[in-house]
VEXMIFI-495208 format. One line per 4 residues: number of its first residue (from 1); their letters; for each residue x, y, z of N, C-alpha, C. Coordinates in steps of 0.2 Angstrom, whole numbers, plus 5000, padded with zeros to 4 digits. Layout:
# residues N
NUM) A) X:Y:Z:X:Y:Z:X:Y:Z ~ ...
END
This chain:
# residues 412
1) MAGR) 5063:5519:4765:5067:5516:4770:5074:5518:4768 ~ 5078:5522:4773:5085:5524:4771:5090:5519:4769 ~ 5093:5521:4765:5099:5516:4763:5105:5515:4768 ~ 5105:5519:4774:5110:5519:4778:5106:5520:4785
5) SGLP) 5108:5516:4790:5104:5517:4796:5105:5523:4800 ~ 5100:5526:4803:5101:5532:4806:5099:5539:4802 ~ 5098:5538:4796:5096:5543:4791:5088:5543:4790 ~ 5084:5548:4790:5077:5547:4789:5076:5545:4781
9) DSLS) 5070:5543:4780:5068:5541:4773:5068:5547:4768 ~ 5067:5553:4771:5066:5559:4767:5073:5560:4763 ~ 5078:5558:4766:5085:5559:4763:5087:5553:4759 ~ 5083:5548:4757:5084:5543:4752:5080:5544:4746
13) CTVC) 5083:5541:4741:5081:5541:4734:5076:5536:4733 ~ 5069:5537:4731:5065:5532:4730:5066:5528:4724 ~ 5071:5530:4720:5072:5526:4713:5077:5521:4715 ~ 5082:5523:4718:5088:5518:4719:5088:5515:4727
17) LEVL) 5083:5518:4731:5082:5517:4738:5089:5517:4742 ~ 5093:5522:4740:5099:5523:4743:5099:5530:4746 ~ 5105:5532:4750:5105:5539:4752:5106:5544:4746 ~ 5103:5549:4746:5103:5554:4740:5110:5556:4738
21) KNPT) 5112:5555:4732:5119:5557:4730:5118:5562:4724 ~ 5122:5568:4725:5120:5574:4721:5113:5575:4720 ~ 5109:5577:4726:5102:5578:4726:5100:5583:4722 ~ 5094:5583:4719:5091:5588:4716:5083:5587:4718
25) TLQC) 5080:5593:4718:5073:5593:4720:5068:5595:4714 ~ 5063:5592:4713:5059:5594:4708:5053:5599:4710 ~ 5050:5603:4705:5045:5607:4707:5039:5605:4711 ~ 5038:5598:4711:5033:5595:4715:5036:5595:4723
29) GHSY) 5042:5596:4724:5044:5595:4731:5048:5589:4732 ~ 5048:5584:4728:5051:5577:4729:5058:5577:4727 ~ 5063:5575:4731:5070:5575:4729:5072:5568:4727 ~ 5077:5568:4722:5080:5561:4720:5087:5563:4718
33) CMDC) 5091:5557:4717:5098:5558:4714:5097:5561:4707 ~ 5102:5565:4706:5101:5569:4699:5102:5563:4694 ~ 5106:5558:4694:5107:5553:4689:5101:5549:4689 ~ 5098:5547:4695:5092:5542:4695:5086:5546:4691
37) VGSY) 5085:5552:4693:5079:5555:4689:5080:5556:4682 ~ 5087:5558:4680:5089:5559:4673:5087:5552:4670 ~ 5090:5546:4672:5089:5540:4669:5082:5539:4668 ~ 5078:5540:4673:5071:5538:4673:5068:5542:4668
41) WDQE) 5069:5549:4667:5066:5553:4661:5068:5551:4654 ~ 5075:5548:4655:5077:5546:4648:5073:5540:4645 ~ 5071:5536:4650:5067:5530:4648:5060:5532:4646 ~ 5057:5537:4648:5050:5539:4647:5049:5545:4643
45) DRGG) 5055:5546:4639:5055:5552:4634:5050:5551:4628 ~ 5044:5552:4630:5039:5551:4625:5034:5557:4624 ~ 5034:5560:4619:5029:5566:4618:5032:5573:4622 ~ 5038:5573:4625:5040:5578:4628:5037:5579:4635
49) VYSC) 5033:5574:4638:5030:5575:4644:5034:5571:4649 ~ 5035:5574:4655:5039:5570:4660:5036:5570:4666 ~ 5037:5565:4671:5033:5565:4677:5038:5563:4683 ~ 5035:5565:4689:5039:5563:4695:5038:5556:4696
53) PQCR) 5043:5552:4698:5042:5545:4699:5038:5543:4705 ~ 5037:5548:4709:5034:5546:4715:5026:5549:4715 ~ 5025:5556:4713:5018:5557:4714:5015:5558:4707 ~ 5019:5557:4701:5017:5557:4694:5015:5564:4692
57) HTFS) 5017:5569:4696:5016:5576:4693:5020:5577:4687 ~ 5017:5580:4681:5020:5580:4674:5023:5587:4674 ~ 5028:5587:4669:5032:5593:4668:5033:5593:4660 ~ 5033:5599:4657:5033:5600:4650:5036:5607:4649
61) PRPE) 5041:5609:4646:5046:5603:4643:5050:5601:4649 ~ 5055:5597:4648:5059:5593:4653:5063:5599:4657 ~ 5062:5598:4664:5065:5604:4668:5073:5602:4668 ~ 5076:5608:4669:5084:5609:4670:5085:5606:4677
65) LQRN) 5088:5601:4679:5090:5599:4685:5096:5603:4688 ~ 5095:5605:4695:5099:5609:4698:5101:5605:4705 ~ 5106:5606:4707:5108:5603:4713:5105:5607:4719 ~ 5102:5603:4724:5099:5606:4730:5105:5607:4735
69) LVLV) 5108:5613:4735:5113:5614:4740:5112:5613:4747 ~ 5106:5614:4749:5104:5613:4756:5105:5605:4758 ~ 5102:5601:4754:5102:5594:4755:5109:5592:4754 ~ 5113:5595:4751:5120:5593:4749:5124:5594:4756
73) DLLA) 5123:5600:4759:5127:5602:4765:5124:5598:4771 ~ 5117:5596:4771:5115:5593:4776:5117:5585:4776 ~ 5118:5582:4770:5120:5576:4770:5128:5575:4772 ~ 5131:5581:4770:5139:5581:4771:5140:5581:4779
77) NMAE) 5136:5586:4782:5136:5586:4790:5134:5580:4793 ~ 5129:5576:4791:5127:5571:4794:5132:5565:4793 ~ 5135:5565:4787:5140:5559:4786:5146:5560:4790 ~ 5148:5566:4792:5154:5568:4796:5152:5566:4803
81) TEPA) 5146:5567:4806:5144:5566:4813:5142:5558:4814 ~ 5140:5555:4809:5138:5548:4809:5144:5543:4810 ~ 5144:5539:4815:5149:5534:4814:5148:5528:4809 ~ 5154:5525:4807:5154:5520:4802:5149:5514:4804
85) PPPG) 5145:5512:4801:5141:5506:4803:5145:5500:4803 ~ 5145:5496:4808:5148:5489:4809:5146:5485:4803 ~ 5150:5480:4801:5149:5475:4796:5143:5471:4798 ~ 5138:5470:4795:5132:5466:4797:5132:5460:4792
89) KDEV) 5126:5456:4794:5125:5450:4790:5124:5451:4782 ~ 5122:5458:4781:5121:5459:4774:5127:5461:4769 ~ 5133:5461:4773:5139:5463:4770:5140:5458:4765 ~ 5144:5459:4759:5145:5454:4754:5152:5451:4756
93) SPGE) 5152:5445:4757:5159:5441:4758:5162:5438:4752 ~ 5168:5437:4752:5171:5434:4746:5167:5428:4744 ~ 5166:5428:4737:5163:5422:4734:5155:5423:4734 ~ 5152:5428:4737:5145:5429:4737:5143:5435:4732
97) VECD) 5137:5435:4730:5135:5439:4724:5132:5446:4727 ~ 5134:5451:4723:5132:5457:4726:5125:5459:4723 ~ 5122:5464:4726:5116:5467:4723:5117:5471:4717 ~ 5114:5470:4712:5115:5474:4706:5113:5481:4706
101) FCSV) 5109:5483:4711:5106:5489:4712:5109:5493:4717 ~ 5113:5491:4721:5116:5495:4727:5121:5499:4723 ~ 5121:5506:4725:5125:5510:4721:5131:5512:4726 ~ 5129:5514:4732:5134:5517:4737:5138:5511:4741
105) RKLK) 5135:5507:4744:5138:5502:4747:5134:5495:4745 ~ 5138:5490:4742:5136:5484:4739:5133:5480:4745 ~ 5127:5477:4745:5125:5473:4749:5124:5466:4746 ~ 5124:5460:4750:5123:5454:4748:5116:5452:4745
109) AVKS) 5117:5449:4739:5110:5448:4735:5107:5442:4738 ~ 5101:5441:4739:5097:5435:4742:5093:5432:4737 ~ 5091:5435:4731:5087:5432:4726:5089:5435:4719 ~ 5088:5430:4714:5089:5433:4707:5083:5432:4703
113) CLVC) 5082:5437:4699:5075:5437:4695:5077:5435:4688 ~ 5074:5430:4686:5075:5426:4679:5072:5431:4673 ~ 5068:5436:4675:5064:5440:4670:5069:5446:4669 ~ 5071:5449:4675:5075:5455:4676:5083:5453:4674
117) LASY) 5084:5447:4675:5091:5445:4674:5096:5449:4679 ~ 5094:5450:4684:5098:5453:4690:5097:5450:4696 ~ 5101:5452:4701:5101:5450:4708:5100:5456:4713 ~ 5096:5454:4718:5094:5459:4722:5095:5458:4729
121) CATH) 5097:5463:4734:5098:5462:4741:5090:5463:4743 ~ 5090:5462:4751:5083:5462:4753:5079:5468:4753 ~ 5083:5474:4753:5079:5480:4752:5077:5481:4745 ~ 5081:5480:4739:5079:5481:4733:5074:5476:4730
125) LQPH) 5074:5470:4734:5069:5464:4732:5062:5466:4734 ~ 5061:5471:4738:5054:5472:4740:5049:5474:4735 ~ 5051:5478:4730:5045:5479:4725:5043:5473:4722 ~ 5048:5467:4721:5045:5461:4718:5040:5458:4722
129) YESA) 5040:5459:4728:5034:5456:4733:5029:5460:4733 ~ 5029:5468:4733:5024:5472:4734:5021:5475:4728 ~ 5024:5475:4723:5021:5478:4716:5018:5473:4712 ~ 5012:5474:4709:5009:5469:4704:5012:5469:4698
133) AFKR) 5017:5474:4696:5020:5473:4690:5025:5468:4690 ~ 5027:5466:4696:5033:5460:4697:5030:5454:4698 ~ 5023:5452:4698:5020:5446:4700:5022:5441:4696 ~ 5023:5442:4689:5025:5437:4684:5032:5435:4684
137) HKLV) 5036:5439:4688:5043:5438:4688:5045:5432:4692 ~ 5049:5428:4690:5052:5422:4693:5058:5423:4697 ~ 5057:5422:4703:5063:5423:4708:5065:5416:4710 ~ 5072:5416:4710:5076:5410:4711:5081:5411:4716
141) DVSV) 5085:5406:4719:5090:5407:4723:5096:5411:4720 ~ 5099:5415:4723:5104:5420:4720:5109:5415:4716 ~ 5111:5417:4711:5115:5414:4706:5120:5419:4703 ~ 5127:5416:4702:5132:5420:4699:5131:5421:4692
145) SIQD) 5129:5416:4689:5128:5415:4681:5121:5415:4680 ~ 5117:5420:4679:5110:5419:4678:5109:5418:4671 ~ 5113:5420:4667:5112:5419:4659:5112:5411:4657 ~ 5114:5407:4662:5115:5400:4661:5107:5398:4660
149) NICS) 5102:5401:4663:5095:5399:4663:5091:5402:4658 ~ 5095:5406:4653:5091:5409:4648:5094:5406:4641 ~ 5089:5405:4637:5090:5402:4630:5094:5407:4626 ~ 5100:5405:4623:5104:5411:4620:5101:5412:4613
153) KHDK) 5097:5408:4610:5093:5410:4604:5088:5414:4604 ~ 5083:5413:4609:5077:5416:4610:5077:5421:4616 ~ 5082:5422:4620:5082:5426:4627:5076:5424:4631 ~ 5074:5418:4631:5068:5417:4635:5071:5412:4640
157) LLEV) 5066:5411:4646:5068:5407:4651:5068:5399:4649 ~ 5073:5395:4651:5074:5388:4650:5069:5384:4655 ~ 5064:5382:4652:5059:5378:4656:5057:5372:4654 ~ 5059:5370:4649:5058:5363:4646:5065:5359:4645
161) YCRS) 5064:5352:4646:5069:5348:4645:5068:5343:4639 ~ 5073:5343:4634:5072:5339:4628:5075:5333:4629 ~ 5072:5327:4630:5075:5321:4631:5078:5318:4625 ~ 5075:5320:4619:5079:5318:4612:5086:5321:4611
165) DNQC) 5087:5327:4614:5093:5330:4613:5097:5331:4619 ~ 5094:5329:4625:5097:5329:4631:5100:5336:4633 ~ 5095:5342:4632:5097:5348:4634:5090:5352:4636 ~ 5092:5357:4639:5087:5362:4642:5085:5367:4636
169) VCLL) 5078:5368:4635:5076:5372:4630:5071:5377:4632 ~ 5069:5382:4629:5064:5387:4631:5057:5385:4627 ~ 5052:5388:4629:5045:5386:4625:5046:5388:4618 ~ 5049:5393:4615:5050:5394:4608:5053:5388:4604
173) CVMD) 5059:5386:4608:5063:5380:4605:5058:5375:4604 ~ 5054:5373:4609:5049:5368:4608:5044:5368:4602 ~ 5043:5374:4600:5039:5375:4594:5043:5375:4588 ~ 5049:5377:4589:5054:5378:4583:5058:5371:4581
177) EHRG) 5064:5372:4583:5069:5365:4581:5068:5359:4584 ~ 5064:5360:4590:5063:5354:4594:5056:5351:4593 ~ 5053:5354:4589:5046:5351:4587:5045:5344:4586 ~ 5041:5341:4590:5040:5333:4589:5045:5329:4593
181) HDTV) 5049:5332:4597:5054:5329:4601:5050:5327:4608 ~ 5053:5323:4611:5051:5320:4618:5053:5326:4623 ~ 5048:5330:4625:5050:5335:4629:5046:5335:4636 ~ 5048:5337:4641:5045:5337:4647:5047:5343:4651
185) SAAS) 5043:5345:4657:5045:5351:4660:5051:5350:4664 ~ 5055:5355:4665:5062:5354:4669:5060:5351:4675 ~ 5055:5353:4679:5054:5350:4685:5053:5343:4685 ~ 5049:5341:4680:5048:5333:4680:5054:5330:4679
189) ERKL) 5058:5332:4674:5064:5328:4672:5069:5329:4678 ~ 5069:5334:4682:5073:5335:4688:5071:5330:4693 ~ 5064:5329:4694:5062:5323:4698:5064:5316:4696 ~ 5065:5315:4690:5066:5309:4687:5074:5308:4688
193) KQQQ) 5078:5313:4687:5085:5312:4687:5087:5312:4694 ~ 5082:5315:4698:5084:5315:4706:5083:5307:4709 ~ 5078:5304:4705:5077:5297:4707:5083:5292:4704 ~ 5085:5295:4699:5092:5291:4696:5098:5292:4700
197) FGKK) 5098:5298:4703:5103:5300:4708:5103:5296:4713 ~ 5097:5294:4717:5097:5290:4722:5100:5283:4721 ~ 5098:5281:4715:5101:5274:4713:5108:5274:4712 ~ 5110:5280:4709:5118:5281:4708:5121:5281:4715
201) KQKY) 5118:5286:4719:5121:5287:4726:5122:5279:4729 ~ 5117:5276:4729:5117:5268:4732:5123:5264:4729 ~ 5124:5265:4723:5130:5262:4720:5136:5265:4722 ~ 5136:5271:4723:5143:5275:4726:5144:5272:4733
205) QHGV) 5139:5272:4736:5139:5270:4743:5142:5263:4744 ~ 5138:5258:4740:5141:5252:4739:5148:5251:4737 ~ 5150:5255:4732:5157:5255:4730:5162:5257:4735 ~ 5159:5262:4739:5163:5265:4745:5165:5260:4749
209) QEKQ) 5159:5256:4751:5160:5251:4756:5165:5244:4754 ~ 5164:5243:4747:5168:5238:4744:5176:5240:4745 ~ 5177:5247:4742:5183:5250:4743:5186:5250:4750 ~ 5182:5252:4755:5184:5252:4762:5186:5244:4764
213) KQLQ) 5182:5240:4762:5183:5233:4764:5190:5231:4760 ~ 5191:5233:4754:5197:5230:4751:5203:5234:4754 ~ 5202:5241:4757:5207:5245:4760:5209:5241:4766 ~ 5203:5239:4770:5205:5235:4776:5209:5229:4775
217) QLKQ) 5207:5225:4770:5211:5219:4768:5218:5220:4766 ~ 5219:5226:4762:5226:5228:4761:5230:5230:4767 ~ 5227:5233:4772:5230:5236:4778:5232:5230:4782 ~ 5227:5224:4782:5229:5218:4786:5235:5214:4783
221) QMKS) 5234:5214:4776:5240:5211:4772:5247:5214:4773 ~ 5246:5221:4774:5253:5225:4774:5255:5223:4781 ~ 5251:5223:4787:5253:5221:4793:5256:5214:4793 ~ 5253:5209:4789:5255:5202:4789:5263:5203:4785
225) LQRS) 5263:5206:4780:5269:5207:4777:5274:5210:4781 ~ 5272:5214:4785:5277:5218:4790:5280:5213:4795 ~ 5275:5208:4798:5277:5203:4802:5282:5198:4799 ~ 5280:5196:4793:5284:5191:4789:5292:5194:4788
229) KDAA) 5291:5201:4786:5298:5204:4785:5302:5204:4791 ~ 5299:5206:4797:5302:5206:4803:5305:5199:4805 ~ 5301:5193:4804:5304:5187:4806:5309:5185:4801 ~ 5309:5186:4795:5313:5185:4790:5320:5188:4792
233) LDQN) 5320:5195:4793:5326:5198:4796:5328:5195:4802 ~ 5325:5193:4807:5327:5190:4813:5330:5184:4812 ~ 5327:5180:4808:5330:5173:4806:5337:5174:4802 ~ 5337:5179:4798:5344:5181:4794:5349:5183:4799
237) EKAH) 5347:5187:4804:5352:5190:4809:5354:5184:4813 ~ 5350:5180:4815:5351:5174:4819:5356:5169:4816 ~ 5355:5168:4809:5359:5163:4805:5365:5166:4805 ~ 5366:5173:4803:5373:5176:4802:5376:5176:4808
241) AEIV) 5373:5178:4813:5377:5177:4820:5379:5171:4822 ~ 5375:5166:4821:5377:5159:4822:5383:5157:4818 ~ 5383:5158:4812:5388:5157:4807:5395:5160:4810 ~ 5394:5167:4811:5399:5170:4814:5402:5168:4820
245) SMAE) 5398:5166:4824:5400:5163:4831:5404:5156:4830 ~ 5401:5152:4825:5404:5146:4824:5411:5147:4820 ~ 5411:5152:4816:5418:5154:4813:5423:5156:4818 ~ 5421:5160:4823:5425:5163:4828:5428:5158:4833
249) RRRS) 5423:5154:4835:5425:5147:4839:5430:5144:4836 ~ 5428:5142:4829:5433:5138:4825:5440:5141:4825 ~ 5440:5148:4824:5446:5152:4823:5450:5151:4829 ~ 5447:5152:4835:5450:5152:4842:5454:5145:4843
253) AVRE) 5449:5140:4841:5452:5133:4841:5458:5131:4838 ~ 5458:5134:4831:5463:5133:4827:5470:5137:4829 ~ 5468:5143:4831:5474:5147:4834:5477:5144:4840 ~ 5473:5141:4844:5476:5137:4850:5480:5131:4848
257) LIRD) 5477:5128:4843:5481:5122:4840:5487:5123:4837 ~ 5487:5129:4833:5494:5131:4830:5499:5132:4835 ~ 5496:5136:4841:5501:5138:4846:5504:5131:4850 ~ 5500:5127:4851:5502:5121:4854:5507:5117:4850
261) QEKA) 5505:5117:4843:5510:5113:4839:5517:5117:4839 ~ 5516:5124:4839:5522:5128:4839:5527:5127:4846 ~ 5524:5126:4851:5526:5125:4857:5529:5119:4858 ~ 5527:5113:4855:5529:5107:4855:5535:5106:4850
265) ATSR) 5534:5109:4845:5540:5109:4840:5546:5113:4842 ~ 5545:5119:4846:5550:5123:4849:5553:5118:4855 ~ 5550:5115:4859:5552:5111:4864:5557:5105:4862 ~ 5555:5102:4857:5559:5097:4854:5565:5100:4851
269) AEAL) 5565:5105:4847:5571:5109:4844:5576:5111:4850 ~ 5573:5114:4855:5577:5116:4861:5581:5110:4864 ~ 5578:5105:4865:5581:5099:4868:5586:5097:4863 ~ 5585:5096:4857:5590:5094:4852:5596:5098:4852
273) MDRI) 5594:5105:4853:5600:5110:4853:5604:5109:4859 ~ 5602:5108:4865:5606:5107:4871:5610:5100:4870 ~ 5607:5095:4867:5611:5088:4866:5617:5090:4862 ~ 5615:5094:4856:5621:5095:4851:5626:5100:4855
277) QEEI) 5624:5104:4859:5629:5108:4862:5633:5104:4867 ~ 5630:5099:4870:5634:5094:4874:5639:5090:4870 ~ 5637:5088:4864:5641:5084:4860:5648:5088:4857 ~ 5646:5095:4856:5651:5099:4854:5656:5100:4860
281) GDLR) 5655:5101:4866:5659:5102:4871:5663:5095:4873 ~ 5660:5090:4872:5663:5083:4873:5669:5082:4868 ~ 5667:5084:4861:5672:5083:4856:5678:5088:4857 ~ 5676:5094:4859:5682:5099:4860:5686:5097:4866
285) RREE) 5684:5093:4871:5688:5091:4876:5693:5085:4874 ~ 5689:5081:4870:5694:5075:4867:5699:5078:4863 ~ 5697:5084:4858:5702:5087:4854:5708:5090:4858 ~ 5706:5093:4863:5711:5096:4868:5716:5090:4871
289) ELKQ) 5713:5085:4873:5717:5079:4876:5722:5077:4870 ~ 5720:5076:4865:5724:5074:4858:5729:5079:4858 ~ 5728:5085:4859:5733:5090:4858:5738:5090:4863 ~ 5736:5089:4869:5741:5089:4875:5745:5083:4874
293) LSLT) 5742:5077:4873:5746:5071:4872:5751:5072:4867 ~ 5749:5075:4861:5754:5076:4856:5760:5080:4858 ~ 5760:5084:4862:5765:5089:4864:5769:5086:4870 ~ 5768:5079:4873:5772:5076:4878:5779:5074:4875
297) DDHI) 5784:5075:4879:5791:5072:4876:5793:5065:4878 ~ 5789:5062:4883:5789:5055:4886:5785:5050:4882 ~ 5790:5046:4878:5787:5042:4873:5783:5036:4877 ~ 5786:5034:4882:5782:5028:4886:5776:5031:4888
301) QFLQ) 5775:5037:4891:5768:5039:4894:5764:5041:4888 ~ 5767:5043:4882:5763:5045:4876:5759:5038:4874 ~ 5764:5032:4874:5761:5026:4872:5756:5023:4876 ~ 5757:5024:4883:5753:5021:4887:5746:5024:4887
305) RCRS) 5746:5031:4886:5739:5034:4885:5736:5035:4878 ~ 5740:5033:4874:5737:5033:4867:5732:5028:4866 ~ 5732:5023:4869:5727:5017:4868:5720:5020:4870 ~ 5721:5023:4876:5714:5025:4878:5711:5031:4874
309) VLDL) 5715:5034:4871:5712:5040:4867:5710:5037:4860 ~ 5714:5032:4858:5712:5030:4850:5706:5026:4852 ~ 5704:5022:4858:5698:5018:4858:5692:5022:4859 ~ 5692:5028:4860:5686:5032:4860:5682:5032:4853
313) PDPE) 5676:5031:4853:5672:5031:4847:5672:5037:4843 ~ 5672:5037:4837:5672:5043:4833:5665:5046:4833 ~ 5666:5053:4832:5659:5057:4832:5654:5054:4827 ~ 5648:5055:4828:5643:5052:4823:5643:5058:4818
317) VSSD) 5642:5056:4812:5642:5060:4807:5634:5060:4804 ~ 5630:5065:4805:5623:5064:4803:5621:5070:4798 ~ 5615:5069:4795:5613:5074:4790:5610:5080:4793 ~ 5608:5085:4789:5606:5091:4792:5600:5090:4797
321) VVIQ) 5600:5093:4802:5594:5093:4806:5588:5097:4804 ~ 5583:5094:4803:5577:5098:4801:5571:5097:4806 ~ 5567:5103:4807:5562:5103:4812:5555:5102:4807 ~ 5551:5097:4809:5546:5095:4806:5540:5100:4807
325) NSAF) 5538:5103:4801:5532:5108:4801:5526:5106:4797 ~ 5526:5099:4796:5520:5096:4792:5513:5097:4796 ~ 5513:5098:4802:5506:5100:4806:5504:5107:4803 ~ 5509:5112:4802:5506:5118:4800:5504:5118:4793
329) DFLT) 5507:5114:4789:5505:5113:4782:5498:5110:4782 ~ 5497:5105:4787:5490:5102:4787:5485:5108:4789 ~ 5487:5111:4794:5482:5116:4796:5480:5122:4790 ~ 5485:5123:4786:5485:5128:4781:5480:5125:4776
333) KITS) 5480:5118:4775:5476:5115:4770:5469:5115:4772 ~ 5468:5114:4779:5462:5114:4782:5458:5121:4781 ~ 5462:5126:4783:5460:5133:4782:5458:5135:4775 ~ 5462:5132:4770:5460:5134:4763:5453:5130:4761
337) DLRE) 5453:5124:4764:5446:5120:4763:5440:5124:4766 ~ 5441:5126:4772:5436:5130:4775:5434:5136:4771 ~ 5439:5140:4768:5438:5146:4764:5434:5144:4758 ~ 5435:5138:4755:5432:5136:4750:5425:5134:4751
341) KTRT) 5423:5131:4757:5417:5129:4759:5413:5136:4760 ~ 5416:5141:4763:5413:5148:4765:5410:5151:4759 ~ 5415:5150:4753:5413:5153:4747:5407:5150:4744 ~ 5407:5143:4745:5401:5139:4742:5395:5141:4746
345) LTQA) 5396:5142:4752:5389:5144:4756:5387:5151:4754 ~ 5392:5155:4752:5390:5163:4750:5386:5162:4744 ~ 5389:5157:4739:5385:5157:4733:5378:5154:4734 ~ 5377:5149:4739:5371:5146:4740:5367:5151:4742
349) AEEM) 5369:5156:4747:5365:5161:4750:5363:5166:4744 ~ 5367:5167:4740:5365:5173:4734:5360:5169:4729 ~ 5360:5162:4728:5356:5159:4724:5349:5159:4727 ~ 5349:5158:4734:5343:5158:4737:5340:5164:4738
353) SEHI) 5344:5170:4737:5341:5177:4737:5338:5178:4730 ~ 5341:5176:4725:5338:5176:4718:5331:5173:4718 ~ 5330:5168:4722:5324:5164:4721:5318:5167:4725 ~ 5320:5171:4730:5315:5175:4734:5313:5182:4732
357) NIDL) 5316:5184:4727:5315:5190:4724:5307:5191:4722 ~ 5304:5197:4724:5298:5198:4723:5296:5201:4716 ~ 5292:5198:4712:5290:5200:4706:5285:5206:4706 ~ 5287:5212:4704:5283:5218:4705:5279:5219:4699
361) EPKT) 5279:5216:4694:5275:5216:4687:5268:5214:4689 ~ 5263:5218:4687:5256:5217:4689:5254:5210:4684 ~ 5251:5206:4687:5248:5199:4684:5240:5199:4683 ~ 5237:5200:4688:5230:5200:4689:5227:5206:4686
365) RQEF) 5220:5205:4685:5216:5211:4683:5216:5217:4688 ~ 5216:5214:4695:5215:5218:4701:5221:5222:4701 ~ 5227:5219:4699:5234:5223:4700:5234:5228:4694 ~ 5232:5226:4689:5232:5231:4683:5227:5236:4684
369) SIYS) 5222:5235:4688:5217:5241:4689:5220:5247:4693 ~ 5225:5246:4696:5228:5251:4701:5230:5257:4696 ~ 5232:5255:4690:5235:5260:4685:5230:5262:4680 ~ 5223:5261:4681:5218:5262:4676:5216:5270:4677
373) CSLN) 5213:5273:4672:5211:5280:4672:5205:5280:4668 ~ 5202:5286:4669:5195:5287:4666:5196:5291:4659 ~ 5194:5288:4654:5194:5291:4648:5188:5293:4644 ~ 5188:5299:4642:5182:5301:4638:5184:5302:4630
377) LDPN) 5181:5298:4626:5182:5299:4619:5179:5305:4615 ~ 5182:5308:4611:5179:5313:4607:5174:5311:4601 ~ 5168:5312:4601:5164:5309:4596:5166:5313:4589 ~ 5168:5320:4590:5169:5323:4584:5176:5321:4580
381) TAFE) 5180:5317:4584:5185:5314:4580:5185:5307:4579 ~ 5180:5303:4581:5180:5296:4580:5179:5294:4573 ~ 5181:5288:4572:5180:5286:4564:5173:5285:4563 ~ 5170:5285:4557:5163:5285:4555:5160:5279:4557
385) NLLL) 5164:5273:4558:5161:5266:4559:5162:5264:4566 ~ 5164:5269:4570:5164:5268:4577:5158:5272:4581 ~ 5155:5268:4586:5149:5270:4589:5151:5271:4596 ~ 5150:5277:4599:5152:5279:4606:5146:5279:4611
389) SEGN) 5146:5276:4616:5141:5275:4621:5144:5276:4628 ~ 5138:5276:4633:5140:5275:4640:5144:5282:4642 ~ 5141:5288:4640:5145:5294:4641:5152:5295:4637 ~ 5153:5292:4631:5159:5292:4628:5164:5288:4630
393) KKVE) 5163:5283:4634:5168:5279:4637:5168:5272:4634 ~ 5163:5270:4630:5163:5264:4627:5163:5265:4620 ~ 5166:5260:4616:5167:5261:4608:5166:5254:4606 ~ 5162:5254:4600:5159:5248:4597:5161:5250:4589
397) IMLS) 5162:5244:4585:5162:5245:4578:5155:5243:4575 ~ 5153:5248:4571:5147:5247:4567:5148:5245:4560 ~ 5146:5240:4558:5147:5236:4551:5144:5241:4546 ~ 5147:5243:4541:5144:5246:4535:5141:5241:4531
401) PDAT) 5136:5243:4527:5133:5238:4523:5137:5234:4518 ~ 5143:5237:4516:5148:5233:4512:5153:5229:4516 ~ 5153:5230:4522:5159:5226:4526:5155:5219:4529 ~ 5159:5215:4529:5156:5208:4531:5161:5206:4537
405) NPND) 5166:5209:4539:5171:5207:4544:5173:5213:4548 ~ 5172:5213:4554:5175:5219:4558:5182:5220:4556 ~ 5186:5215:4555:5193:5217:4555:5195:5220:4548 ~ 5190:5219:4544:5191:5224:4537:5190:5231:4538
409) INSG) 5187:5233:4543:5186:5240:4544:5192:5244:4547 ~ 5194:5249:4544:5199:5253:4546:5197:5257:4553 ~ 5201:5256:4558:5199:5259:4564:5202:5266:4565 ~ 5205:5269:4560:5207:5276:4560:5214:5276:4564
END
């Protein structure tokens, strides 16, 4: 089978199953890659007799290999005229395993052999199905790390599981350091573990359901909390708006009252000023009459008019005129009292805010579990009197023969 589509089988190497590279032709007429036949003869270098990998024709001594220039030119011409093949399903994608035997163009491996410790594409895997020499080889799904299935001590396939040591071992390990241990085949242990996986899976599914239930409850509580917050904000805004409205109405009422008081006081003052102006004019007229009478030369006329002037009442002598502003003083006192009451109301609101503060510190086990994390204890550093279990997640104190009280043991 040619390693490249469109090329006949005669132009492929039967050793690597790829297109001939640096071809050479033996005396028997079969052609191979020069490196392939050279490596093949290196492996069978016994007694100085060498054979053709295909027809088993023998050569002695080892022939000197020469390039077949006809095949070199033929392959070069065909490579120039042949279009590049489109990427197919056998192409290696990122993350996939390459065939260990593809030399020109690496194809995707489909199986791995635990005996050969190699991975093969569909083409190079055929000898494992067709040749009797490979019947005892164990093929598995392609794996990146085949060495993980091989015993590091005996280079044998890991086929047995040691329950005593909880590890996979080979058959030689069972006869050696694991002699007398509780061992079963890897397939049997896999079946048992698979059953345990089923139970574990059920627990996980139950845990997921419980967590989803808790998540739903938390979402509902968060919605309720949001509604409570909105209601509290609405009440706060309404109360604040009501207080502001009451204060505004009170401010307007007091402002009108002050203006009315000012108008009344101003009206009384203006009336008093008019009366005083009239009294001043009357006194000035009397003063002028006295002056004119004093200047007359007729004694009889002076005396006749003197009595009427002297009989006029004397002007009233009063204290300083004061406009009463006690109403404004009273209003100032009311405003001061209102300010003090507002301050008291503000303090009461602050105290109420302190009482409704939410305590964010966890109190219950469920609240503390939010901050929990998974710990794996190291048995190599644990104190000698500490026993680790449950996958190195649980620790217990083992009393030594001389210890009588767990508190007497130093925990390290």
